[in-house]
C-alpha positions as CSV (number, residue, x, y, z in Angstrom):
1,X,-91.6,-16.5,74.9
2,X,-89.1,-17.8,77.5
3,X,-91.3,-20.8,78.2
4,X,-91.5,-21.7,74.5
5,X,-87.8,-21.3,74.0
6,X,-87.1,-23.6,77.0
7,X,-89.6,-26.2,75.8
8,X,-88.1,-26.1,72.4
9,X,-84.6,-26.7,73.7
10,X,-85.9,-29.6,75.9
11,X,-87.8,-31.2,73.1
12,X,-85.0,-30.9,70.5
13,X,-82.4,-32.3,72.8
14,X,-84.4,-35.3,74.0
15,X,-83.7,-37.4,70.8
16,X,-80.7,-35.7,69.1
17,X,-79.5,-36.9,65.8
18,X,-75.7,-36.7,65.7
19,X,-74.8,-38.8,62.8
20,X,-75.8,-38.5,59.1
21,X,-77.7,-41.6,57.9
22,X,-75.8,-44.0,55.7
23,X,-76.7,-43.7,52.0
24,X,-79.0,-46.4,50.7
25,X,-78.0,-49.3,48.6
26,X,-74.2,-48.9,49.2
27,X,-71.6,-50.8,51.2
28,X,-69.3,-49.3,53.8
29,X,-66.2,-50.5,52.1
30,X,-65.8,-51.8,48.5
31,X,-62.9,-54.1,47.5
32,X,-61.4,-51.5,45.2
33,X,-61.3,-48.9,48.0
34,X,-58.9,-51.0,50.1
35,X,-55.9,-50.7,47.8
36,X,-56.3,-46.9,47.3
37,X,-56.4,-46.2,51.1
38,X,-53.6,-48.8,51.8
39,X,-51.4,-47.0,49.3
40,X,-51.8,-43.9,51.5
41,X,-50.3,-45.7,54.4
42,X,-46.9,-45.4,52.8
43,X,-47.1,-41.6,52.9
44,X,-48.6,-41.7,56.4
45,X,-45.6,-43.8,57.6
46,X,-43.2,-41.3,55.9
47,X,-44.8,-38.4,57.7
48,X,-45.2,-40.1,61.0
49,X,-41.6,-41.1,61.2
50,X,-40.2,-37.8,60.0
51,X,-42.3,-35.8,62.4
52,X,-41.8,-38.0,65.4
53,X,-38.1,-38.2,65.0
54,X,-37.7,-34.5,64.2
55,X,-39.7,-33.3,67.2
56,X,-39.3,-36.1,69.8
57,X,-36.1,-38.0,68.9
58,X,-37.9,-41.3,68.4
59,X,-40.2,-42.9,65.9
60,X,-43.1,-45.4,65.7
61,X,-41.1,-48.2,67.3
62,X,-41.4,-46.2,70.5
63,X,-44.5,-44.2,70.0
64,X,-46.8,-46.9,68.5
65,X,-44.9,-50.1,67.9
66,X,-48.1,-52.1,67.1
67,X,-48.5,-50.0,63.9
68,X,-45.2,-50.9,62.2
69,X,-46.1,-54.6,61.6
70,X,-42.5,-55.7,61.8
71,X,-41.3,-53.3,59.1
72,X,-37.7,-52.0,59.3
73,X,-36.9,-48.8,61.2
74,X,-36.1,-45.7,59.1
75,X,-32.6,-44.8,58.0
76,X,-30.9,-41.6,59.1
77,X,-33.7,-40.0,61.1
78,X,-32.8,-38.1,64.3
79,X,-34.1,-35.3,66.4
80,X,-34.0,-31.8,64.8
81,X,-32.7,-28.6,66.4
82,X,-36.1,-27.0,66.7
83,X,-37.2,-23.8,68.4
84,X,-40.3,-24.1,70.7
85,X,-42.9,-22.9,68.1
86,X,-41.7,-25.3,65.4
87,X,-41.4,-28.2,67.9
88,X,-44.9,-27.7,69.1
89,X,-46.3,-27.7,65.5
90,X,-44.3,-30.8,64.5
91,X,-45.2,-32.7,67.7
92,X,-48.9,-32.1,67.0
93,X,-48.4,-33.3,63.4
94,X,-46.5,-36.3,64.6
95,X,-49.3,-37.5,66.8
96,X,-51.9,-36.8,64.1
97,X,-50.0,-39.2,61.8
98,X,-50.1,-41.9,64.5
99,X,-53.9,-41.5,64.5
100,X,-54.1,-41.6,60.7
101,X,-52.2,-44.8,60.6
102,X,-54.3,-46.4,63.3
103,X,-57.6,-45.5,61.6
104,X,-56.5,-46.5,58.1
105,X,-55.2,-49.9,59.4
106,X,-58.3,-50.6,61.4
107,X,-60.5,-49.7,58.4
108,X,-58.8,-51.3,55.4
109,X,-56.0,-53.4,56.9
110,X,-52.3,-53.0,57.4
111,X,-49.0,-53.9,55.9
112,X,-45.5,-53.7,57.3
113,X,-43.8,-50.3,57.4
114,X,-41.6,-49.9,54.3
115,X,-38.0,-49.0,54.6
116,X,-37.7,-45.2,54.7
117,X,-34.6,-43.0,54.0
118,X,-34.9,-39.9,56.2
119,X,-31.2,-39.1,56.2
120,X,-29.9,-35.6,55.8
121,X,-28.0,-37.0,52.8
122,X,-31.2,-38.0,51.1
123,X,-32.7,-34.5,51.6
124,X,-29.5,-32.9,50.5
125,X,-29.6,-34.9,47.2
126,X,-33.2,-33.8,46.7
127,X,-32.5,-30.1,47.2
128,X,-29.4,-30.3,45.0
129,X,-31.5,-31.6,42.2
130,X,-34.1,-28.8,42.8
131,X,-31.4,-26.1,42.5
132,X,-29.4,-27.8,39.8
133,X,-26.1,-27.8,41.6
134,X,-24.7,-29.0,44.9
135,X,-25.6,-26.7,47.8
136,X,-22.6,-26.0,50.0
137,X,-22.8,-27.1,52.8
138,X,-25.3,-29.8,51.9
139,X,-28.9,-29.1,52.9
140,X,-29.7,-30.5,56.3
141,X,-33.4,-30.5,57.4
142,X,-32.4,-31.2,61.0
143,X,-30.2,-28.1,61.2
144,X,-32.8,-25.7,62.6
145,X,-36.5,-24.9,62.6
146,X,-36.6,-23.2,59.2
147,X,-34.6,-26.0,57.5
148,X,-36.9,-28.5,59.1
149,X,-40.0,-26.8,57.8
150,X,-38.5,-26.7,54.3
151,X,-37.9,-30.4,54.6
152,X,-41.5,-30.8,55.8
153,X,-42.6,-28.8,52.7
154,X,-41.5,-31.8,50.7
155,X,-43.8,-34.4,52.3
156,X,-47.5,-33.7,53.4
157,X,-48.5,-32.1,50.2
158,X,-48.0,-35.4,48.4
159,X,-50.5,-37.0,50.7
160,X,-53.0,-34.1,50.1
161,X,-52.9,-34.4,46.3
162,X,-53.1,-38.2,46.6
163,X,-56.2,-38.1,48.6
164,X,-57.8,-35.6,46.2
165,X,-57.0,-37.9,43.4
166,X,-58.4,-41.0,45.2
167,X,-61.6,-39.3,46.2
168,X,-63.7,-39.9,43.0
169,X,-62.5,-43.5,42.8
170,X,-63.8,-44.5,46.2
171,X,-67.3,-46.1,46.4
172,X,-67.9,-47.1,50.1
173,X,-69.5,-44.6,52.5
174,X,-67.1,-45.6,55.2
175,X,-64.0,-45.2,53.1
176,X,-65.3,-41.9,51.7
177,X,-65.8,-40.6,55.2
178,X,-62.3,-41.8,56.2
179,X,-60.7,-40.1,53.2
180,X,-62.5,-36.8,53.9
181,X,-61.2,-36.8,57.4
182,X,-57.7,-37.6,56.4
183,X,-57.7,-35.0,53.6
184,X,-59.0,-32.3,56.0
185,X,-56.0,-32.7,58.4
186,X,-53.4,-33.2,55.6
187,X,-54.6,-30.0,54.0
188,X,-54.4,-28.2,57.4
189,X,-50.8,-29.5,57.9
190,X,-49.8,-28.3,54.5
191,X,-51.4,-24.9,55.0
192,X,-49.6,-24.4,58.3
193,X,-46.2,-25.3,56.7
194,X,-46.9,-23.0,53.8
195,X,-48.0,-20.1,56.0
196,X,-44.9,-20.6,58.2
197,X,-42.7,-20.3,55.1
198,X,-44.7,-17.5,53.5
199,X,-44.2,-15.3,56.6
200,X,-40.5,-15.8,56.0
201,X,-40.6,-15.7,52.2
202,X,-38.0,-13.0,51.7
203,X,-35.6,-14.3,54.3
204,X,-32.4,-16.0,53.2
205,X,-32.0,-19.6,54.2
206,X,-28.7,-19.8,56.1
207,X,-26.1,-20.4,55.0
208,X,-27.2,-20.1,51.4
209,X,-27.9,-17.1,49.1
210,X,-31.4,-18.2,48.4
211,X,-34.7,-17.0,49.9
212,X,-37.3,-19.2,51.5
213,X,-39.6,-18.5,48.6
214,X,-37.0,-19.7,46.1
215,X,-36.6,-22.9,48.0
216,X,-40.3,-23.7,47.8
217,X,-40.4,-22.7,44.1
218,X,-37.5,-25.0,43.3
219,X,-38.9,-28.0,45.2
220,X,-42.3,-27.5,43.5
221,X,-40.7,-27.3,40.1
222,X,-38.7,-30.5,40.8
223,X,-41.9,-32.4,41.8
224,X,-43.7,-31.2,38.7
225,X,-40.8,-32.4,36.5
226,X,-40.6,-35.8,38.3
227,X,-44.4,-36.4,38.1
228,X,-44.4,-35.4,34.4
229,X,-48.1,-34.3,34.3
230,X,-48.0,-30.5,34.2
231,X,-48.2,-28.0,37.0
232,X,-49.8,-29.5,40.0
233,X,-47.4,-28.0,42.5
234,X,-46.6,-24.4,43.2
235,X,-44.3,-22.5,45.6
236,X,-45.5,-19.9,48.1
237,X,-45.0,-17.0,45.5
238,X,-46.1,-17.3,41.9
239,X,-46.5,-15.1,38.9
240,X,-50.0,-13.6,38.7
241,X,-51.1,-16.0,35.9
242,X,-50.9,-18.8,38.5
243,X,-52.3,-16.8,41.4
244,X,-56.0,-16.8,42.6
245,X,-58.1,-15.4,39.7
246,X,-54.8,-14.5,38.0
247,X,-54.6,-11.5,40.5
248,X,-52.3,-12.6,43.3
249,X,-48.6,-13.3,43.6
250,X,-49.0,-14.7,47.1
251,X,-49.7,-18.4,47.1
252,X,-50.3,-19.5,50.6
253,X,-52.5,-22.3,49.3
254,X,-51.5,-24.2,46.1
255,X,-54.6,-24.5,43.9
256,X,-55.6,-24.7,40.2
257,X,-57.4,-22.1,38.0
258,X,-60.6,-22.6,39.9
259,X,-58.9,-22.5,43.3
260,X,-59.4,-26.3,43.7
261,X,-56.7,-28.5,45.1
262,X,-54.6,-30.3,42.6
263,X,-54.8,-34.1,42.4
264,X,-52.3,-36.8,41.6
265,X,-52.4,-40.5,40.9
266,X,-50.4,-43.1,42.8
267,X,-48.0,-43.4,39.8
268,X,-47.3,-39.7,39.9
269,X,-46.7,-39.7,43.6
270,X,-44.3,-42.6,43.4
271,X,-42.3,-40.8,40.7
272,X,-41.8,-38.0,43.1
273,X,-41.2,-39.8,46.4
274,X,-38.9,-42.3,44.7
275,X,-37.0,-39.3,43.3
276,X,-36.6,-41.2,40.1
277,X,-39.3,-39.9,37.8
278,X,-40.3,-43.5,37.4
279,X,-42.9,-45.4,39.5
280,X,-41.2,-48.6,38.6
281,X,-37.8,-47.5,40.0
282,X,-37.6,-47.2,43.8
283,X,-35.3,-44.7,45.5
284,X,-35.5,-41.5,47.4
285,X,-37.6,-41.9,50.5
286,X,-38.4,-45.5,49.7
287,X,-35.1,-47.3,48.8
288,X,-36.8,-50.7,48.5
289,X,-40.1,-49.3,47.2
290,X,-43.5,-48.6,48.8
291,X,-45.8,-51.4,50.1
292,X,-49.3,-52.4,49.2
293,X,-50.8,-53.9,46.0
294,X,-50.6,-50.7,44.0
295,X,-47.0,-49.9,44.7
296,X,-45.9,-53.5,44.4
297,X,-47.8,-53.8,41.2
298,X,-45.7,-51.1,39.6
299,X,-42.6,-53.0,40.8
300,X,-43.8,-56.2,39.2
301,X,-44.4,-54.5,35.9
302,X,-40.8,-53.4,35.9
303,X,-39.6,-57.0,35.6
């Protein structure tokens, strides 16, 4: 028995198969795949700059200058006042985003980093809109670890639902593999952020009289209103009719009736990140608009 087991191990490891075969009669990258994955670069730039600046006090111009392609530096970003746990999480996220940009650019090509508005004032405007009145003092994501994680709640989820939406439209086996890998990590980042906030769901966010859960609910509702396509975004606590199998109020992972991830189109995503409810009207995190053929196509349609 021992000899047989040893021989089996030797034989099976002599010619290992480590990669799945490519599907027959398909190309690695189709032309229509390029625009969809390049559109995602905008969100990866947004995440990379926010996480790098928040955790380390510098952005892509220092961490990976070859990736920015001459694009302008972000406005208003600076190092956040993070506790050690939050800093470690965000540092890891930051370097993951560098890797995402590198592999997307090397696979489907690059465009210059768009101008990004990561100022506390821009976040404050977003949170004021979410609550329907001006928070006093204005919300500042750089204030402390919890505030930063609430600011982070705003961002990676849009990449997640964008990748889910792009998935059925991709045709190449190389681009499908890339999207699956990106989606896995984006989903993980969003889950970490949501779990971090869920553990603190009933805490008041200082110096306001609102809980962490309420902050997430208000932001999710704002994004649903801006995107204008129903509920595709949920806070960390929901009524049972929106919970898993209509039985839970906890909502660590945002999902639909069948517990599948929601999906969004590029137009819906731009309505949210532009903070305008209009994919033709730049603003919010992208004062001059996002880059790439899809985003620029929406801008051309506006004129």
